[in-house]
Structure formats: C-alpha cells, structure tokens
N, C-alpha and C positions, 0 to 999 in steps of 0.2 A: 210493400215493405211492412217489416212488423215494428209496434209501438217503441221496443227498445232501440231498434235501431234510428229511429227518428228522433227520440230524445238522446242518444248519444251524440247525434249531429247537432242537436240544438244546444247541447252542453259545450260542445266544441267550438262551435259560433259564437255563443256568448263569451264565452272565455277569450276566443281570440278577438273578439271587438272590444271586451273591457281591458283588455292589456294592451291594445293597439299592434297586434299582431298583423302578419299578412292575410288579407281575405281574398286574394285573387282566384283562389281555387277552394272555395268553398262547399262541403258535401251539401250543406242544407240548401244553399243557393241552387246546387244543380239538381237538387231533389225537387225544389218547387218548380225549376224549370220556367215554362211558359204557361203553366196550369192556369185555369180560366180564374179561380178565386184570387191567385197570387197577382196576375194581370190586373183583374179589376181593382184591387186593393192600391196598387200604383196609380193607377188611373184617377181613382177616388181622391188619393192624396194629392196628387200633382194638380187637379183642377178646383183644389181649395184654397183657401187663403191659410196656407202652411209653410213655413220653411224652415230649414235646418238653424238648430241653435248652436252658433259656432263658438258662443264664449263658454261652453260648459265642458268641465273635464271630462264627461262622460261621452263625448262627441271623439269617435274614431278619428285619429290624426294622421291617417295614410296621405300618401301623396296624390291619390284619385280626384277627380273634378269634383266641384261641389254638386253636381248633378249625381253623380257616382256616390259621393258621401250621403246624400240623401236616400239613394237607394239602399245602402249599406244600413244606415240607420232605421229605415222601413223593415228591412230583413230582422234587424237586432229587437224591433217590436214585436215582430210575428214569432220569432224564435223564442223568445222570454213567455209570450202567451203560451204557445204550444207547449213548451215545456212544463209549465206549472199545472195544465192541464193533464197531459201525459204522464209526468213523472213527480207527482206531488210528494211522495215520500223523500226526495233528496233534499228537500229544505230543512229536515229536521224541526228543532224547536221553533225556528222563524215560521215554518210553515203551520204548527200548531197555534203560534200567538196571532198569525194572520186570521186563523180559522179554515185554513186549507184542508189540514190534517188534525187528527185526534191523538194523543198520547194514549197508547193500548195499556189501561190499567186492569186490575181485576174487578170484578163487579161486586157487590154487597154479599151475594150468595158465596162466592169465592172465599172473600174474605172471612166470613163468620166460619165456613167450613176450614180454612186455614187455622184459624182461632183455636177451633176444637182439636183439631189435630194435633197443634201445638201442645194444648194443654194435656192432652192423653200422653204424648210423647215424654213432656217434663214429668207427670205423675208417674210413669214407670221408669224414667231415668233411661231410656231406650238411646242408644248412639246411632245416630242416622246420617252421620257425615256433616262436615260444617257447611258444605256447599248446600245440599238438601235443606239444612235447618235454616240456613241463612235467606233460601229462597221461599219457605214457608213463612217466616217473619216477613218478608217482604209484600208477600199476598195478604197476610193478613192485616197490614197497614194501609193496604190499598195502594203499594207502589208498582213501578213496572217489574215484571219478573224478573229481566235479567238487568245487570248494570248496563249494558247497552240498549239503550231504549228502544221500543217498537212503536212504529206509528202506523194508524189505519187511516183510510181515505176517507175523508169527508165529503160524500158523493154530491149531497145537496148544497154544496158551496163552490164546486167546481166551476160553475158558469160565472158566477160572481167573482171568484179569484181569478179568472181569465180577464174579465172585464177591468178588474182592479189593477192586473200587471200591466195591460196596455195603456189606462189611464196614468199610471204612475211613470211609465217609461217614455211615454210620448210627451210628459210635462218635462223630462229631464233632456230629451233630443230635439224638440221641436217646438216653435213658437207658433200657435195656434191662434189666430184671431176670427172667431166666428161667433155669432149670436147665442152659441149654447154654451156659456161657461168656458169656453176656449177648450172644448172636448174634442177628442180623436172622433172621427166622422164616422156615424152608426153603421152607416151602410159599408164602410172598411172592416169594421168589428162584425158583422153580419158574414162577411167573405172568411175571415179568419174562424170565425166558428164553422164554416164550410170544409175548411181545411181540417179539423178536428172531426167532422161528421156528426154534428149536434145541431138541431134546428133550434133556433132561439127566435123571438120576436124581436123587433125593434123596439118596443114598447119595455120589454124586460130589461134590455141593454140601456137605455135611457134611465131607468129605475136605478139601476146598479151605478151607472156612470154617476150621478147626482151625489151619491155617498161619498165619492172619492174628489168632488170638485176643489175641496180646499184640505184635502189629506197631505201631511208633509211627511208620511211613510216612505220608505226605501222601498223599490220593486223587489220581489223576492229573487229574480235570476240574477241581480248583480252579485259579484263575486265577494262573499263575505265569509268571516270567520264564523263557524256555529258555536251557538252557547251550550254549555254542558250541563249534563243533566246536575241539579242542586245549586245552580248559580243562577244570579238575576240577570 
C-alpha cells in the first residue's frame, strides 16, 4: 500500500478519534491488523505501568470497554506518529513552528536576481502584468513565491518529530509511571519506527524523548485550525 493511502487512513482515524466518532471499522486498524510491530507495541504497553487517562478530554468517549479504549488510544498514538512521518506537509505553519518542515522561500541568489530584473523593468517602464510583477517583488523580498505557501520536508528532523508526537500524545492519553520521566516505552517506539521502515537506535530515541519531558506543546496531529500567512 502506498504512503498516500496510509496517510489518508491516519488522517481519517485521527479525526474520528478526536471528534468521538465511530471507530468500529477503522481502515488504519485494519491495515495494521496483526502485524508483528503492532502486536509488539500492544504487548509492550500492556506489560508496563501504563493506564488510560480517563479524565482527559482527549480520550475517545465511545461505549467500548476500558481495554478497548486503551487499544484505540494506542492506535491514535501510532496513527499520529505515522502521519507526522509520512505527511509532514499537511501540518502547514504548525509543522514549520515545530521544525518538521521548512517554508519554501527564495534563496539569496534568487532574491538578488529578482531585484535586478525589477530594476531593469522599472527603468524601461515595461508592463509585465500585475501578477508577474507581484511575484518578482515577493521573490526580491525573500517571501514565498505564491500567496499559498509551499513547504519543504525537513528530512533531518523527521525521526525527532515522530518521537515528539508520541511523547506529546502519550502524555495526553496515558498515565505512565516508570523510572524514565514517565516516558512512552522506547521498545514500543522502536516498533513504530519498524512500521515506517526506518532503523533507529534506542539511544537516539531516548535522547529525543528527553527534550520533551517537560514540553507543554500540543501534538501536531490534533485537529486545530491552521495559522494563516502573515499572522502570529
């Protein structure tokens, strides 16, 4: 199955979970099925000092048993992590703020070339059309070329951002009582990386986890309105 299909399933699962919709027939859960990584994640979490945070508004409020709710919350964490890794562009400016993506803007060479071209156009008083002229001005100023911003993937940050998403989601959904700053088990995180087919060491995971031990940031995959270009 292609990455686009998996991303779409994750989007649907996250939206259904966050808005308390029916999850009895989840495409994402069906996709994971009884895969070895998913089975190992469930086993790792149920064998640790981890319980569902039932007092949180982030918790799915369906009529399922507590055991089923725990499984659905686990799926929500996995789905959020996979989505961050496979579809970083979908988070817009929030992804830029977190360090997952970069705002695609003209480099210095393009800015300088645009300034020179604008200068020559103005000297000749050549009419080139408002849209073309406005685009040159944007490039000269180092702004995104189009009013609709473009984002580029920050490949170096994807592993860290997956760990970030798991850390922030698990804090909202679970009560974790272990000796490692109440962190999501590293072994379970390793299996999530197996799902996205990226080899990562436990040492790397723990180094990134430490950065978010006291973070109050919101997970990227939570349903929230996007910040618009030019606003705070």
